[in-house]
Steps between C-alpha positions, in 0.01 A plus 500: 500500500634329187412536135490154320592576145469244224849493348558206260800633331743796405398440126209615307538209271436265793196696606354453153517116561385511855241783501431547138606867532802695422622826642428380859864522626507876498171497699648260755824711539295818541287334768821415691623851476156643618522249799849625584366863500219431745719250712292193421676168510461287178500118480560382139273210408617323187291202358760249382454279189774279371625614158331834528679694780714257709801647334414837663516378850857649558410832342185543729710419818757741392253771433346444849845519663588820320178660612485352850400827637156460361480125401489307819455148359410293191203237517568269208185309398555185291220473253206285589339299215132435551238383261549320166872488458670196373763320736776565244419874502507503890834324506644730220403830673493389872736702723557395850655669808807282470542629145489855629756431770752356251421776232576771770824312576612467126381850384631711800743295706341663810380161657578141525164330429582199729602696804340848474137400408248443778133452569340840586341342802839500676419865575255376765802479732536883490119537540493288815796692660344836412182372667673375811691836547191724431209288620312597187411294201756505214447433133577122436563312170431125555425362157618166357885523412415415130252786492738787548884512503764753466797693640571825668775742384686767690653770277821637631635858471679369184160417337572136476208257616595239742268215616447495878595140514863574376566705819275327745486153636130492410397169600641525857387875510140410429515220740613719768227758439244226546668393829510875614144561412394224737704629794442888476202652639375861441601733768570863592879413466460450118839672438676241724324219330608622157862529626485138620362391167773698320772322706374169425467548114832676448703183468312410183610820332811479258613857488782417258241384231234773564431769245720809524379723775280249680567428857304260724336788678376643165389159397280465806365849467400427131297200628241750638447600123296167473208703618631848483624600153652817622765293668613305199761736375787463735754716338493873524 
């Protein structure tokens, strides 16, 4: 289970603009701490408005990385203007997913917006392989590429976030997952099937660029965390 926590900013001044209230930050931070105590994953959900909190993107990402034991992701939500807004107001405050990608690049240096940003629907490749191996339905995201985009980070033992696409030939890796999902059938020899999959995929892993402490075996093991959050933490 995840707790989706509205989290626009790390500044009470911004909360006054976006929510019309001050003293919200302490409440948000205490909520994260309480979630940590009961071992509940938190996904931060910032509503983004240009000129209000877009300068805080980097701070939010760094906060999530620092608290990755309890924060499992960030779901940035660009503001949606509906109703009687002028076109000039829409253009002034409009914030897109491309804006977000470039703001993360500029404010953190963690990603390259042009090479590390992908449609979330690319995860269907993992879902299809999981379904092929187990014979059971797997959670699948298949929305339009402009509807949802993002990147996945691995945090090494040194605490530095590294996008998965920097140490994995992601395009060919995902293509191979699709091919394997069509060939593999569920069987009582599931361990052997997994070994064959691992052997096929190993060539796409760049160990010299991986986060400190992350091996190909640990990377594959962490993929089970897609549905089992107990397997997301790969370092003891």
